[in-house]
C-alpha positions as CSV (number, residue, x, y, z in Angstrom):
1,M,-6.8,45.2,55.0
2,D,-8.6,47.7,57.6
3,Q,-11.4,45.6,58.1
4,L,-9.6,42.8,59.2
5,Q,-10.3,41.6,62.8
6,H,-7.7,38.9,64.5
7,D,-8.9,37.0,67.4
8,V,-8.2,33.3,68.5
9,L,-10.8,30.4,69.7
10,K,-9.5,28.6,72.6
11,R,-10.3,25.0,72.9
12,D,-9.3,21.9,74.6
13,G,-5.8,23.7,75.4
14,V,-5.3,24.5,72.0
15,W,-5.5,28.3,70.5
16,I,-6.7,28.5,67.1
17,H,-5.8,31.9,65.3
18,Y,-8.3,33.4,62.9
19,V,-8.8,36.4,60.8
20,K,-12.5,37.6,59.9
21,S,-14.0,40.4,57.8
22,G,-17.3,41.6,57.3
23,T,-20.4,40.5,59.2
24,S,-22.0,37.6,60.2
25,R,-25.9,37.1,60.3
26,R,-25.7,36.8,63.9
27,Q,-24.2,40.3,64.2
28,G,-26.9,41.7,61.5
29,G,-24.8,40.7,58.4
30,G,-26.1,38.2,55.7
31,N,-26.2,34.6,55.3
32,R,-23.1,34.0,53.1
33,T,-20.1,32.9,55.1
34,I,-17.0,31.8,53.3
35,V,-14.1,29.7,55.3
36,L,-10.4,29.9,53.6
37,L,-8.3,27.2,54.8
38,H,-4.9,27.8,53.8
39,G,-2.3,25.1,52.6
40,W,1.1,24.0,54.1
41,P,3.3,25.8,55.0
42,Q,1.4,28.7,54.3
43,T,-0.9,30.6,56.8
44,W,-4.0,32.8,56.3
45,W,-2.1,35.7,54.9
46,E,-1.9,33.3,52.0
47,W,-5.8,34.6,51.4
48,R,-4.9,38.7,51.9
49,Y,-5.7,39.7,48.7
50,I,-9.2,38.2,48.3
51,I,-10.7,39.0,52.0
52,E,-11.5,42.3,50.8
53,P,-13.0,41.7,47.7
54,L,-15.3,39.1,49.1
55,R,-16.3,41.3,52.2
56,S,-17.1,43.8,49.7
57,E,-19.3,41.7,48.0
58,G,-21.2,40.6,51.1
59,W,-19.6,37.8,52.3
60,F,-18.3,37.1,55.8
61,V,-14.7,36.1,55.6
62,V,-13.1,33.6,57.9
63,A,-9.4,32.6,57.3
64,P,-8.0,30.6,60.1
65,D,-4.4,29.5,61.2
66,Y,-5.4,25.5,61.4
67,R,-3.3,23.9,64.4
68,G,0.6,23.8,64.1
69,A,0.4,27.0,61.7
70,G,1.0,30.6,61.9
71,S,-0.3,32.1,65.2
72,S,-2.3,28.8,66.4
73,S,-1.0,26.5,68.9
74,K,1.3,23.8,67.8
75,P,0.7,20.9,70.0
76,D,2.5,17.6,70.1
77,G,-0.9,15.7,68.8
78,G,-3.9,16.2,67.0
79,Y,-3.3,16.5,63.6
80,D,-5.3,14.0,62.1
81,K,-8.0,14.9,59.3
82,Q,-11.0,14.6,61.8
83,T,-9.3,16.5,64.7
84,M,-8.5,19.5,62.5
85,A,-11.8,19.5,60.8
86,S,-13.6,19.6,64.4
87,D,-11.3,22.6,65.1
88,I,-12.8,24.6,61.9
89,K,-16.5,23.2,62.9
90,A,-15.9,24.7,66.5
91,L,-14.7,28.0,65.1
92,I,-17.6,28.3,62.8
93,E,-19.8,27.7,65.8
94,H,-18.0,30.0,68.1
95,L,-18.6,32.7,65.5
96,G,-22.4,32.1,65.3
97,V,-22.5,30.7,61.8
98,D,-25.8,28.6,62.0
99,T,-26.3,28.6,57.9
100,P,-24.3,26.6,55.6
101,V,-20.7,27.7,54.7
102,T,-18.7,28.0,51.5
103,L,-15.2,26.1,52.2
104,V,-12.4,26.7,50.2
105,G,-9.4,24.9,50.4
106,H,-5.4,25.2,49.0
107,D,-3.3,22.5,49.0
108,L,-3.8,19.9,51.9
């Protein structure tokens, strides 16, 4: 877990906390990006045991806390699927990922 980097995306008054590991293509890494979406009531921590094996296989790994969970903001609204999906899309764009991603979800 030494390779984990925590950061926050600030957008539209909401903070989306995320953990990343590995190197994106923009940073000189490969083209493989995987986004791990936790279920409810979990957080990014649910993925802690597979982040390092994925990174060591060459993946750029992103594990966010979606809005309302973990260290992300807990706004009064915006919990519809379209808004929450746009949060993840904005995060991917913020990280400079411009190739297809593998999206893994658990639960919701």
